[in-house]
PyMOL CGO cylinders between C-alpha atoms (Angstrom):
from pymol import cmd
from pymol.cgo import CYLINDER

trace = [
    CYLINDER, -21.96, -23.58, -36.70, -19.99, -21.08, -34.59, 0.3, 1, 1, 1, 1, 1, 1,
    CYLINDER, -19.99, -21.08, -34.59, -17.10, -23.64, -33.94, 0.3, 1, 1, 1, 1, 1, 1,
    CYLINDER, -17.10, -23.64, -33.94, -15.95, -26.56, -32.09, 0.3, 1, 1, 1, 1, 1, 1,
    CYLINDER, -15.95, -26.56, -32.09, -15.42, -26.37, -28.30, 0.3, 1, 1, 1, 1, 1, 1,
    CYLINDER, -15.42, -26.37, -28.30, -13.53, -29.22, -26.37, 0.3, 1, 1, 1, 1, 1, 1,
    CYLINDER, -13.53, -29.22, -26.37, -14.48, -29.34, -22.63, 0.3, 1, 1, 1, 1, 1, 1,
    CYLINDER, -14.48, -29.34, -22.63, -12.28, -31.40, -20.29, 0.3, 1, 1, 1, 1, 1, 1,
    CYLINDER, -12.28, -31.40, -20.29, -13.69, -31.56, -16.84, 0.3, 1, 1, 1, 1, 1, 1,
    CYLINDER, -13.69, -31.56, -16.84, -14.87, -34.55, -14.60, 0.3, 1, 1, 1, 1, 1, 1,
    CYLINDER, -14.87, -34.55, -14.60, -17.64, -32.50, -13.20, 0.3, 1, 1, 1, 1, 1, 1,
    CYLINDER, -17.64, -32.50, -13.20, -20.51, -33.82, -15.18, 0.3, 1, 1, 1, 1, 1, 1,
    CYLINDER, -20.51, -33.82, -15.18, -23.13, -31.33, -13.76, 0.3, 1, 1, 1, 1, 1, 1,
    CYLINDER, -23.13, -31.33, -13.76, -20.96, -28.27, -14.74, 0.3, 1, 1, 1, 1, 1, 1,
    CYLINDER, -20.96, -28.27, -14.74, -20.20, -29.76, -18.05, 0.3, 1, 1, 1, 1, 1, 1,
    CYLINDER, -20.20, -29.76, -18.05, -23.74, -30.35, -18.98, 0.3, 1, 1, 1, 1, 1, 1,
    CYLINDER, -23.74, -30.35, -18.98, -24.65, -26.84, -17.97, 0.3, 1, 1, 1, 1, 1, 1,
    CYLINDER, -24.65, -26.84, -17.97, -21.70, -25.22, -19.98, 0.3, 1, 1, 1, 1, 1, 1,
    CYLINDER, -21.70, -25.22, -19.98, -22.42, -27.51, -22.97, 0.3, 1, 1, 1, 1, 1, 1,
    CYLINDER, -22.42, -27.51, -22.97, -26.15, -26.35, -23.02, 0.3, 1, 1, 1, 1, 1, 1,
    CYLINDER, -26.15, -26.35, -23.02, -25.22, -22.62, -23.03, 0.3, 1, 1, 1, 1, 1, 1,
    CYLINDER, -25.22, -22.62, -23.03, -22.48, -23.13, -25.67, 0.3, 1, 1, 1, 1, 1, 1,
    CYLINDER, -22.48, -23.13, -25.67, -24.86, -25.16, -27.89, 0.3, 1, 1, 1, 1, 1, 1,
    CYLINDER, -24.86, -25.16, -27.89, -27.50, -22.49, -27.44, 0.3, 1, 1, 1, 1, 1, 1,
    CYLINDER, -27.50, -22.49, -27.44, -24.88, -20.11, -28.99, 0.3, 1, 1, 1, 1, 1, 1,
    CYLINDER, -24.88, -20.11, -28.99, -24.37, -22.34, -31.93, 0.3, 1, 1, 1, 1, 1, 1,
    CYLINDER, -24.37, -22.34, -31.93, -21.16, -24.08, -31.01, 0.3, 1, 1, 1, 1, 1, 1,
    CYLINDER, -21.16, -24.08, -31.01, -20.55, -27.80, -31.34, 0.3, 1, 1, 1, 1, 1, 1,
    CYLINDER, -20.55, -27.80, -31.34, -19.28, -29.21, -28.01, 0.3, 1, 1, 1, 1, 1, 1,
    CYLINDER, -19.28, -29.21, -28.01, -17.29, -32.25, -27.11, 0.3, 1, 1, 1, 1, 1, 1,
    CYLINDER, -17.29, -32.25, -27.11, -17.26, -32.98, -23.46, 0.3, 1, 1, 1, 1, 1, 1,
    CYLINDER, -17.26, -32.98, -23.46, -14.70, -35.39, -21.88, 0.3, 1, 1, 1, 1, 1, 1,
    CYLINDER, -14.70, -35.39, -21.88, -14.46, -36.31, -18.32, 0.3, 1, 1, 1, 1, 1, 1,
    CYLINDER, -14.46, -36.31, -18.32, -10.94, -37.55, -18.42, 0.3, 1, 1, 1, 1, 1, 1,
    CYLINDER, -10.94, -37.55, -18.42, -7.85, -35.74, -19.35, 0.3, 1, 1, 1, 1, 1, 1,
    CYLINDER, -7.85, -35.74, -19.35, -6.48, -38.62, -21.54, 0.3, 1, 1, 1, 1, 1, 1,
    CYLINDER, -6.48, -38.62, -21.54, -9.68, -38.84, -23.36, 0.3, 1, 1, 1, 1, 1, 1,
    CYLINDER, -9.68, -38.84, -23.36, -9.69, -35.14, -24.01, 0.3, 1, 1, 1, 1, 1, 1,
    CYLINDER, -9.69, -35.14, -24.01, -6.20, -35.32, -25.50, 0.3, 1, 1, 1, 1, 1, 1,
    CYLINDER, -6.20, -35.32, -25.50, -7.21, -38.29, -27.75, 0.3, 1, 1, 1, 1, 1, 1,
    CYLINDER, -7.21, -38.29, -27.75, -10.17, -36.21, -28.89, 0.3, 1, 1, 1, 1, 1, 1,
    CYLINDER, -10.17, -36.21, -28.89, -8.03, -33.19, -29.47, 0.3, 1, 1, 1, 1, 1, 1,
    CYLINDER, -8.03, -33.19, -29.47, -5.55, -35.28, -31.60, 0.3, 1, 1, 1, 1, 1, 1,
    CYLINDER, -5.55, -35.28, -31.60, -8.28, -36.73, -33.76, 0.3, 1, 1, 1, 1, 1, 1,
    CYLINDER, -8.28, -36.73, -33.76, -10.74, -33.61, -34.16, 0.3, 1, 1, 1, 1, 1, 1,
    CYLINDER, -10.74, -33.61, -34.16, -8.93, -30.63, -33.06, 0.3, 1, 1, 1, 1, 1, 1,
    CYLINDER, -8.93, -30.63, -33.06, -10.94, -27.77, -31.73, 0.3, 1, 1, 1, 1, 1, 1,
    CYLINDER, -10.94, -27.77, -31.73, -11.60, -23.91, -31.97, 0.3, 1, 1, 1, 1, 1, 1,
    CYLINDER, -11.60, -23.91, -31.97, -11.16, -23.45, -28.28, 0.3, 1, 1, 1, 1, 1, 1,
    CYLINDER, -11.16, -23.45, -28.28, -10.43, -25.87, -25.28, 0.3, 1, 1, 1, 1, 1, 1,
    CYLINDER, -10.43, -25.87, -25.28, -11.84, -25.42, -21.75, 0.3, 1, 1, 1, 1, 1, 1,
    CYLINDER, -11.84, -25.42, -21.75, -9.64, -27.53, -19.20, 0.3, 1, 1, 1, 1, 1, 1,
    CYLINDER, -9.64, -27.53, -19.20, -10.22, -28.17, -15.68, 0.3, 1, 1, 1, 1, 1, 1,
    CYLINDER, -10.22, -28.17, -15.68, -6.94, -28.51, -13.52, 0.3, 1, 1, 1, 1, 1, 1,
    CYLINDER, -6.94, -28.51, -13.52, -8.00, -31.60, -11.58, 0.3, 1, 1, 1, 1, 1, 1,
    CYLINDER, -8.00, -31.60, -11.58, -8.97, -34.56, -13.61, 0.3, 1, 1, 1, 1, 1, 1,
    CYLINDER, -8.97, -34.56, -13.61, -8.27, -38.33, -13.96, 0.3, 1, 1, 1, 1, 1, 1,
    CYLINDER, -8.27, -38.33, -13.96, -6.21, -39.83, -16.47, 0.3, 1, 1, 1, 1, 1, 1,
    CYLINDER, -6.21, -39.83, -16.47, -4.09, -36.62, -17.29, 0.3, 1, 1, 1, 1, 1, 1,
    CYLINDER, -4.09, -36.62, -17.29, -4.36, -33.54, -15.24, 0.3, 1, 1, 1, 1, 1, 1,
    CYLINDER, -4.36, -33.54, -15.24, -5.15, -30.11, -16.75, 0.3, 1, 1, 1, 1, 1, 1,
    CYLINDER, -5.15, -30.11, -16.75, -1.75, -28.82, -16.52, 0.3, 1, 1, 1, 1, 1, 1,
    CYLINDER, -1.75, -28.82, -16.52, -0.36, -31.91, -18.58, 0.3, 1, 1, 1, 1, 1, 1,
    CYLINDER, -0.36, -31.91, -18.58, -3.21, -31.50, -21.02, 0.3, 1, 1, 1, 1, 1, 1,
    CYLINDER, -3.21, -31.50, -21.02, -2.54, -27.87, -21.52, 0.3, 1, 1, 1, 1, 1, 1,
    CYLINDER, -2.54, -27.87, -21.52, 1.23, -28.52, -22.07, 0.3, 1, 1, 1, 1, 1, 1,
    CYLINDER, 1.23, -28.52, -22.07, 0.40, -31.30, -24.64, 0.3, 1, 1, 1, 1, 1, 1,
    CYLINDER, 0.40, -31.30, -24.64, -1.97, -29.03, -26.59, 0.3, 1, 1, 1, 1, 1, 1,
    CYLINDER, -1.97, -29.03, -26.59, 0.26, -26.06, -26.43, 0.3, 1, 1, 1, 1, 1, 1,
    CYLINDER, 0.26, -26.06, -26.43, 3.21, -27.97, -27.91, 0.3, 1, 1, 1, 1, 1, 1,
    CYLINDER, 3.21, -27.97, -27.91, 1.37, -28.62, -31.18, 0.3, 1, 1, 1, 1, 1, 1,
    CYLINDER, 1.37, -28.62, -31.18, -1.26, -25.86, -31.34, 0.3, 1, 1, 1, 1, 1, 1,
    CYLINDER, -1.26, -25.86, -31.34, -2.04, -22.17, -30.74, 0.3, 1, 1, 1, 1, 1, 1,
    CYLINDER, -2.04, -22.17, -30.74, -5.74, -22.72, -30.05, 0.3, 1, 1, 1, 1, 1, 1,
    CYLINDER, -5.74, -22.72, -30.05, -7.22, -20.63, -27.29, 0.3, 1, 1, 1, 1, 1, 1,
    CYLINDER, -7.22, -20.63, -27.29, -7.16, -22.38, -23.99, 0.3, 1, 1, 1, 1, 1, 1,
    CYLINDER, -7.16, -22.38, -23.99, -9.13, -21.49, -20.91, 0.3, 1, 1, 1, 1, 1, 1,
    CYLINDER, -9.13, -21.49, -20.91, -8.23, -23.12, -17.44, 0.3, 1, 1, 1, 1, 1, 1,
    CYLINDER, -8.23, -23.12, -17.44, -10.78, -23.95, -14.70, 0.3, 1, 1, 1, 1, 1, 1,
    CYLINDER, -10.78, -23.95, -14.70, -9.90, -24.51, -11.08, 0.3, 1, 1, 1, 1, 1, 1,
    CYLINDER, -9.90, -24.51, -11.08, -11.42, -24.82, -7.76, 0.3, 1, 1, 1, 1, 1, 1,
    CYLINDER, -11.42, -24.82, -7.76, -8.26, -23.35, -6.32, 0.3, 1, 1, 1, 1, 1, 1,
    CYLINDER, -8.26, -23.35, -6.32, -7.66, -19.65, -6.23, 0.3, 1, 1, 1, 1, 1, 1,
    CYLINDER, -7.66, -19.65, -6.23, -3.92, -19.86, -5.42, 0.3, 1, 1, 1, 1, 1, 1,
    CYLINDER, -3.92, -19.86, -5.42, -1.78, -17.60, -7.43, 0.3, 1, 1, 1, 1, 1, 1,
    CYLINDER, -1.78, -17.60, -7.43, 0.87, -20.19, -8.09, 0.3, 1, 1, 1, 1, 1, 1,
    CYLINDER, 0.87, -20.19, -8.09, -1.80, -22.31, -9.98, 0.3, 1, 1, 1, 1, 1, 1,
    CYLINDER, -1.80, -22.31, -9.98, -2.71, -19.21, -12.12, 0.3, 1, 1, 1, 1, 1, 1,
    CYLINDER, -2.71, -19.21, -12.12, 0.92, -18.56, -12.80, 0.3, 1, 1, 1, 1, 1, 1,
    CYLINDER, 0.92, -18.56, -12.80, 1.57, -22.23, -13.75, 0.3, 1, 1, 1, 1, 1, 1,
    CYLINDER, 1.57, -22.23, -13.75, -1.30, -22.10, -16.07, 0.3, 1, 1, 1, 1, 1, 1,
    CYLINDER, -1.30, -22.10, -16.07, -0.17, -19.14, -17.82, 0.3, 1, 1, 1, 1, 1, 1,
    CYLINDER, -0.17, -19.14, -17.82, 3.23, -20.36, -17.98, 0.3, 1, 1, 1, 1, 1, 1,
    CYLINDER, 3.23, -20.36, -17.98, 2.11, -23.36, -19.77, 0.3, 1, 1, 1, 1, 1, 1,
    CYLINDER, 2.11, -23.36, -19.77, 0.34, -21.22, -22.34, 0.3, 1, 1, 1, 1, 1, 1,
    CYLINDER, 0.34, -21.22, -22.34, -3.18, -20.96, -21.09, 0.3, 1, 1, 1, 1, 1, 1,
    CYLINDER, -3.18, -20.96, -21.09, -4.93, -17.74, -22.29, 0.3, 1, 1, 1, 1, 1, 1,
    CYLINDER, -4.93, -17.74, -22.29, -7.42, -17.35, -19.51, 0.3, 1, 1, 1, 1, 1, 1,
    CYLINDER, -7.42, -17.35, -19.51, -7.96, -18.73, -15.89, 0.3, 1, 1, 1, 1, 1, 1,
    CYLINDER, -7.96, -18.73, -15.89, -11.26, -18.97, -14.14, 0.3, 1, 1, 1, 1, 1, 1,
    CYLINDER, -11.26, -18.97, -14.14, -11.90, -20.00, -10.46, 0.3, 1, 1, 1, 1, 1, 1,
    CYLINDER, -11.90, -20.00, -10.46, -14.74, -22.07, -9.57, 0.3, 1, 1, 1, 1, 1, 1,
    CYLINDER, -14.74, -22.07, -9.57, -17.54, -21.33, -8.80, 0.3, 1, 1, 1, 1, 1, 1,
    CYLINDER, -17.54, -21.33, -8.80, -18.60, -19.33, -11.71, 0.3, 1, 1, 1, 1, 1, 1,
    CYLINDER, -18.60, -19.33, -11.71, -21.72, -18.85, -13.93, 0.3, 1, 1, 1, 1, 1, 1,
    CYLINDER, -21.72, -18.85, -13.93, -21.95, -20.61, -17.37, 0.3, 1, 1, 1, 1, 1, 1,
    CYLINDER, -21.95, -20.61, -17.37, -22.78, -17.41, -19.10, 0.3, 1, 1, 1, 1, 1, 1,
    CYLINDER, -22.78, -17.41, -19.10, -19.58, -15.89, -17.88, 0.3, 1, 1, 1, 1, 1, 1,
    CYLINDER, -19.58, -15.89, -17.88, -17.67, -18.87, -19.24, 0.3, 1, 1, 1, 1, 1, 1,
    CYLINDER, -17.67, -18.87, -19.24, -19.41, -18.55, -22.55, 0.3, 1, 1, 1, 1, 1, 1,
    CYLINDER, -19.41, -18.55, -22.55, -18.59, -14.85, -22.72, 0.3, 1, 1, 1, 1, 1, 1,
    CYLINDER, -18.59, -14.85, -22.72, -14.91, -15.59, -21.91, 0.3, 1, 1, 1, 1, 1, 1,
    CYLINDER, -14.91, -15.59, -21.91, -14.72, -18.19, -24.79, 0.3, 1, 1, 1, 1, 1, 1,
    CYLINDER, -14.72, -18.19, -24.79, -16.37, -15.90, -27.16, 0.3, 1, 1, 1, 1, 1, 1,
    CYLINDER, -16.37, -15.90, -27.16, -13.82, -13.21, -26.39, 0.3, 1, 1, 1, 1, 1, 1,
    CYLINDER, -13.82, -13.21, -26.39, -11.00, -15.67, -26.82, 0.3, 1, 1, 1, 1, 1, 1,
    CYLINDER, -11.00, -15.67, -26.82, -12.26, -16.74, -30.28, 0.3, 1, 1, 1, 1, 1, 1,
    CYLINDER, -12.26, -16.74, -30.28, -12.85, -13.11, -31.28, 0.3, 1, 1, 1, 1, 1, 1,
    CYLINDER, -12.85, -13.11, -31.28, -9.11, -12.51, -30.57, 0.3, 1, 1, 1, 1, 1, 1,
    CYLINDER, -9.11, -12.51, -30.57, -7.91, -15.69, -32.31, 0.3, 1, 1, 1, 1, 1, 1,
    CYLINDER, -7.91, -15.69, -32.31, -9.38, -14.44, -35.57, 0.3, 1, 1, 1, 1, 1, 1,
    CYLINDER, -9.38, -14.44, -35.57, -8.30, -10.85, -35.25, 0.3, 1, 1, 1, 1, 1, 1,
    CYLINDER, -8.30, -10.85, -35.25, -6.89, -9.19, -38.22, 0.3, 1, 1, 1, 1, 1, 1,
    CYLINDER, -6.89, -9.19, -38.22, -5.42, -5.68, -37.77, 0.3, 1, 1, 1, 1, 1, 1,
    CYLINDER, -5.42, -5.68, -37.77, -3.17, -3.98, -40.28, 0.3, 1, 1, 1, 1, 1, 1,
    CYLINDER, -3.17, -3.98, -40.28, 0.24, -4.51, -41.66, 0.3, 1, 1, 1, 1, 1, 1,
    CYLINDER, 0.24, -4.51, -41.66, 3.48, -5.88, -40.27, 0.3, 1, 1, 1, 1, 1, 1,
    CYLINDER, 3.48, -5.88, -40.27, 5.15, -4.02, -37.35, 0.3, 1, 1, 1, 1, 1, 1,
    CYLINDER, 5.15, -4.02, -37.35, 8.82, -3.76, -37.12, 0.3, 1, 1, 1, 1, 1, 1,
    CYLINDER, 8.82, -3.76, -37.12, 11.26, -2.31, -34.69, 0.3, 1, 1, 1, 1, 1, 1,
    CYLINDER, 11.26, -2.31, -34.69, 14.83, -3.45, -34.84, 0.3, 1, 1, 1, 1, 1, 1,
    CYLINDER, 14.83, -3.45, -34.84, 15.13, -7.13, -34.37, 0.3, 1, 1, 1, 1, 1, 1,
    CYLINDER, 15.13, -7.13, -34.37, 11.27, -7.45, -33.58, 0.3, 1, 1, 1, 1, 1, 1,
    CYLINDER, 11.27, -7.45, -33.58, 8.81, -8.07, -36.24, 0.3, 1, 1, 1, 1, 1, 1,
    CYLINDER, 8.81, -8.07, -36.24, 4.98, -8.74, -35.78, 0.3, 1, 1, 1, 1, 1, 1,
    CYLINDER, 4.98, -8.74, -35.78, 2.95, -10.04, -38.77, 0.3, 1, 1, 1, 1, 1, 1,
    CYLINDER, 2.95, -10.04, -38.77, -0.54, -9.15, -37.48, 0.3, 1, 1, 1, 1, 1, 1,
    CYLINDER, -0.54, -9.15, -37.48, -2.65, -10.90, -39.92, 0.3, 1, 1, 1, 1, 1, 1,
    CYLINDER, -2.65, -10.90, -39.92, -0.71, -14.11, -39.57, 0.3, 1, 1, 1, 1, 1, 1,
    CYLINDER, -0.71, -14.11, -39.57, -0.19, -13.66, -35.80, 0.3, 1, 1, 1, 1, 1, 1,
    CYLINDER, -0.19, -13.66, -35.80, 3.47, -14.32, -35.92, 0.3, 1, 1, 1, 1, 1, 1,
    CYLINDER, 3.47, -14.32, -35.92, 6.25, -12.80, -34.07, 0.3, 1, 1, 1, 1, 1, 1,
    CYLINDER, 6.25, -12.80, -34.07, 9.90, -12.94, -35.20, 0.3, 1, 1, 1, 1, 1, 1,
    CYLINDER, 9.90, -12.94, -35.20, 13.07, -11.91, -33.41, 0.3, 1, 1, 1, 1, 1, 1,
    CYLINDER, 13.07, -11.91, -33.41, 15.99, -11.61, -35.61, 0.3, 1, 1, 1, 1, 1, 1,
    CYLINDER, 15.99, -11.61, -35.61, 14.28, -13.52, -38.28, 0.3, 1, 1, 1, 1, 1, 1,
    CYLINDER, 14.28, -13.52, -38.28, 13.35, -16.49, -36.14, 0.3, 1, 1, 1, 1, 1, 1,
    CYLINDER, 13.35, -16.49, -36.14, 9.75, -17.18, -35.14, 0.3, 1, 1, 1, 1, 1, 1,
    CYLINDER, 9.75, -17.18, -35.14, 8.77, -16.86, -31.26, 0.3, 1, 1, 1, 1, 1, 1,
    CYLINDER, 8.77, -16.86, -31.26, 5.81, -18.88, -30.34, 0.3, 1, 1, 1, 1, 1, 1,
    CYLINDER, 5.81, -18.88, -30.34, 3.32, -16.83, -28.18, 0.3, 1, 1, 1, 1, 1, 1,
    CYLINDER, 3.32, -16.83, -28.18, -0.01, -17.57, -26.69, 0.3, 1, 1, 1, 1, 1, 1,
    CYLINDER, -0.01, -17.57, -26.69, -2.83, -15.68, -27.85, 0.3, 1, 1, 1, 1, 1, 1,
    CYLINDER, -2.83, -15.68, -27.85, -3.14, -13.10, -25.18, 0.3, 1, 1, 1, 1, 1, 1,
    CYLINDER, -3.14, -13.10, -25.18, 0.66, -12.41, -25.03, 0.3, 1, 1, 1, 1, 1, 1,
    CYLINDER, 0.66, -12.41, -25.03, 0.55, -11.81, -28.81, 0.3, 1, 1, 1, 1, 1, 1,
    CYLINDER, 0.55, -11.81, -28.81, -2.34, -9.49, -28.34, 0.3, 1, 1, 1, 1, 1, 1,
    CYLINDER, -2.34, -9.49, -28.34, -0.53, -7.64, -25.45, 0.3, 1, 1, 1, 1, 1, 1,
    CYLINDER, -0.53, -7.64, -25.45, 2.67, -7.24, -27.60, 0.3, 1, 1, 1, 1, 1, 1,
    CYLINDER, 2.67, -7.24, -27.60, 0.81, -6.02, -30.65, 0.3, 1, 1, 1, 1, 1, 1,
    CYLINDER, 0.81, -6.02, -30.65, -1.13, -3.39, -28.39, 0.3, 1, 1, 1, 1, 1, 1,
    CYLINDER, -1.13, -3.39, -28.39, 2.10, -2.07, -27.00, 0.3, 1, 1, 1, 1, 1, 1,
    CYLINDER, 2.10, -2.07, -27.00, 4.14, -2.14, -30.14, 0.3, 1, 1, 1, 1, 1, 1,
    CYLINDER, 4.14, -2.14, -30.14, 1.52, -0.24, -32.14, 0.3, 1, 1, 1, 1, 1, 1,
    CYLINDER, 1.52, -0.24, -32.14, 1.77, 2.50, -29.66, 0.3, 1, 1, 1, 1, 1, 1,
    CYLINDER, 1.77, 2.50, -29.66, 5.52, 3.01, -29.25, 0.3, 1, 1, 1, 1, 1, 1,
    CYLINDER, 5.52, 3.01, -29.25, 6.66, 5.17, -26.33, 0.3, 1, 1, 1, 1, 1, 1,
    CYLINDER, 6.66, 5.17, -26.33, 3.09, 5.45, -25.01, 0.3, 1, 1, 1, 1, 1, 1,
    CYLINDER, 3.09, 5.45, -25.01, 2.36, 4.42, -21.40, 0.3, 1, 1, 1, 1, 1, 1,
    CYLINDER, 2.36, 4.42, -21.40, -0.58, 2.00, -21.19, 0.3, 1, 1, 1, 1, 1, 1,
    CYLINDER, -0.58, 2.00, -21.19, -2.23, 1.40, -17.82, 0.3, 1, 1, 1, 1, 1, 1,
    CYLINDER, -2.23, 1.40, -17.82, -3.56, -2.07, -16.83, 0.3, 1, 1, 1, 1, 1, 1,
    CYLINDER, -3.56, -2.07, -16.83, -7.15, -0.78, -17.35, 0.3, 1, 1, 1, 1, 1, 1,
    CYLINDER, -7.15, -0.78, -17.35, -6.09, 0.30, -20.94, 0.3, 1, 1, 1, 1, 1, 1,
    CYLINDER, -6.09, 0.30, -20.94, -4.42, -2.96, -21.79, 0.3, 1, 1, 1, 1, 1, 1,
    CYLINDER, -4.42, -2.96, -21.79, -7.55, -4.84, -20.56, 0.3, 1, 1, 1, 1, 1, 1,
    CYLINDER, -7.55, -4.84, -20.56, -9.86, -2.60, -22.56, 0.3, 1, 1, 1, 1, 1, 1,
    CYLINDER, -9.86, -2.60, -22.56, -7.56, -3.18, -25.75, 0.3, 1, 1, 1, 1, 1, 1,
    CYLINDER, -7.56, -3.18, -25.75, -7.04, -6.94, -25.25, 0.3, 1, 1, 1, 1, 1, 1,
    CYLINDER, -7.04, -6.94, -25.25, -9.42, -8.60, -23.20, 0.3, 1, 1, 1, 1, 1, 1,
    CYLINDER, -9.42, -8.60, -23.20, -12.81, -7.21, -24.49, 0.3, 1, 1, 1, 1, 1, 1,
    CYLINDER, -12.81, -7.21, -24.49, -14.84, -9.08, -21.80, 0.3, 1, 1, 1, 1, 1, 1,
    CYLINDER, -14.84, -9.08, -21.80, -12.76, -9.20, -18.62, 0.3, 1, 1, 1, 1, 1, 1,
    CYLINDER, -12.76, -9.20, -18.62, -13.84, -10.73, -15.25, 0.3, 1, 1, 1, 1, 1, 1,
    CYLINDER, -13.84, -10.73, -15.25, -10.58, -11.38, -13.60, 0.3, 1, 1, 1, 1, 1, 1,
    CYLINDER, -10.58, -11.38, -13.60, -7.92, -9.93, -11.46, 0.3, 1, 1, 1, 1, 1, 1,
    CYLINDER, -7.92, -9.93, -11.46, -6.11, -7.11, -13.24, 0.3, 1, 1, 1, 1, 1, 1,
    CYLINDER, -6.11, -7.11, -13.24, -2.73, -8.69, -11.92, 0.3, 1, 1, 1, 1, 1, 1,
    CYLINDER, -2.73, -8.69, -11.92, -3.16, -11.29, -14.50, 0.3, 1, 1, 1, 1, 1, 1,
    CYLINDER, -3.16, -11.29, -14.50, -1.88, -8.52, -16.83, 0.3, 1, 1, 1, 1, 1, 1,
    CYLINDER, -1.88, -8.52, -16.83, 1.21, -8.44, -14.83, 0.3, 1, 1, 1, 1, 1, 1,
    CYLINDER, 1.21, -8.44, -14.83, 1.75, -12.32, -15.16, 0.3, 1, 1, 1, 1, 1, 1,
    CYLINDER, 1.75, -12.32, -15.16, 1.20, -12.17, -18.94, 0.3, 1, 1, 1, 1, 1, 1,
    CYLINDER, 1.20, -12.17, -18.94, 3.62, -9.38, -19.39, 0.3, 1, 1, 1, 1, 1, 1,
    CYLINDER, 3.62, -9.38, -19.39, 6.26, -11.16, -17.30, 0.3, 1, 1, 1, 1, 1, 1,
    CYLINDER, 6.26, -11.16, -17.30, 5.88, -14.19, -19.44, 0.3, 1, 1, 1, 1, 1, 1,
    CYLINDER, 5.88, -14.19, -19.44, 5.89, -12.22, -22.62, 0.3, 1, 1, 1, 1, 1, 1,
    CYLINDER, 5.89, -12.22, -22.62, 9.16, -10.39, -21.65, 0.3, 1, 1, 1, 1, 1, 1,
    CYLINDER, 9.16, -10.39, -21.65, 10.75, -13.84, -20.71, 0.3, 1, 1, 1, 1, 1, 1,
    CYLINDER, 10.75, -13.84, -20.71, 9.86, -15.26, -24.11, 0.3, 1, 1, 1, 1, 1, 1,
    CYLINDER, 9.86, -15.26, -24.11, 11.34, -12.33, -25.99, 0.3, 1, 1, 1, 1, 1, 1,
    CYLINDER, 11.34, -12.33, -25.99, 14.45, -12.29, -23.98, 0.3, 1, 1, 1, 1, 1, 1,
    CYLINDER, 14.45, -12.29, -23.98, 15.05, -15.95, -24.37, 0.3, 1, 1, 1, 1, 1, 1,
    CYLINDER, 15.05, -15.95, -24.37, 14.60, -15.50, -28.18, 0.3, 1, 1, 1, 1, 1, 1,
    CYLINDER, 14.60, -15.50, -28.18, 17.44, -12.94, -28.12, 0.3, 1, 1, 1, 1, 1, 1,
    CYLINDER, 17.44, -12.94, -28.12, 15.78, -9.52, -27.63, 0.3, 1, 1, 1, 1, 1, 1,
    CYLINDER, 15.78, -9.52, -27.63, 18.07, -7.75, -25.32, 0.3, 1, 1, 1, 1, 1, 1,
    CYLINDER, 18.07, -7.75, -25.32, 17.18, -5.48, -23.69, 0.3, 1, 1, 1, 1, 1, 1,
    CYLINDER, 17.18, -5.48, -23.69, 13.51, -6.16, -23.66, 0.3, 1, 1, 1, 1, 1, 1,
    CYLINDER, 13.51, -6.16, -23.66, 11.74, -2.98, -25.00, 0.3, 1, 1, 1, 1, 1, 1,
    CYLINDER, 11.74, -2.98, -25.00, 8.75, -3.59, -22.86, 0.3, 1, 1, 1, 1, 1, 1,
    CYLINDER, 8.75, -3.59, -22.86, 9.43, -1.50, -19.76, 0.3, 1, 1, 1, 1, 1, 1,
    CYLINDER, 9.43, -1.50, -19.76, 7.43, -1.01, -16.55, 0.3, 1, 1, 1, 1, 1, 1,
    CYLINDER, 7.43, -1.01, -16.55, 6.48, 2.66, -15.85, 0.3, 1, 1, 1, 1, 1, 1,
    CYLINDER, 6.48, 2.66, -15.85, 6.24, 2.68, -11.99, 0.3, 1, 1, 1, 1, 1, 1,
    CYLINDER, 6.24, 2.68, -11.99, 2.88, 3.71, -10.74, 0.3, 1, 1, 1, 1, 1, 1,
    CYLINDER, 2.88, 3.71, -10.74, 1.59, 4.14, -14.27, 0.3, 1, 1, 1, 1, 1, 1,
    CYLINDER, 1.59, 4.14, -14.27, 1.72, 0.87, -16.44, 0.3, 1, 1, 1, 1, 1, 1,
    CYLINDER, 1.72, 0.87, -16.44, 3.73, -0.61, -19.42, 0.3, 1, 1, 1, 1, 1, 1,
    CYLINDER, 3.73, -0.61, -19.42, 5.32, 0.95, -22.47, 0.3, 1, 1, 1, 1, 1, 1,
    CYLINDER, 5.32, 0.95, -22.47, 7.07, -0.27, -25.53, 0.3, 1, 1, 1, 1, 1, 1,
    CYLINDER, 7.07, -0.27, -25.53, 10.34, 1.72, -25.83, 0.3, 1, 1, 1, 1, 1, 1,
    CYLINDER, 10.34, 1.72, -25.83, 12.61, 0.38, -28.59, 0.3, 1, 1, 1, 1, 1, 1,
    CYLINDER, 12.61, 0.38, -28.59, 16.12, 1.54, -29.10, 0.3, 1, 1, 1, 1, 1, 1,
    CYLINDER, 16.12, 1.54, -29.10, 15.80, 2.16, -32.86, 0.3, 1, 1, 1, 1, 1, 1,
]
cmd.load_cgo(trace, "trace")
């Protein structure tokens, strides 16, 4: 069994199609058509990844994402029929790892879930340390001045990619190739994740933030030490 996927979406036709493709790949799938029921299922059974539609009865997708993220780092993929940037930013701010706009193909969704699961089990080398910042790659933990900073999966991967290449400028394309593996979205999502990552590090006491924008090129990790 490849893992347990929880789907929270009130579109039964879409849910059946996605479930079929996921089960064909060996995943166990729990489908719930109500946000509150999905939350109750997650509390009882957990999941290896969660697919959440924004618009649902009982509890909307943003509320469900927030509730899950308060107690778990499980990969979360958000779905929405709305392509508004504000919705994408809100989902990322709440801790979602990916955002897909309807309509989409079930095979694309399965590919995204597989990519998220690969990253969630990623193990790569020893601890990285620069000044107050410490990254335990194997444990997927980040510390600032000894205190742990909770990061969503993609933000952790972006930070690890930048910190492991200090002073080097990484373009959006390069970050996508290093972090996403299977990427189908707008590269501006990289900017949104970097923005949230910087904010979390600054709120944790990392001033100035060593992740800098290199105008016209990309991003770089430039520690003071």
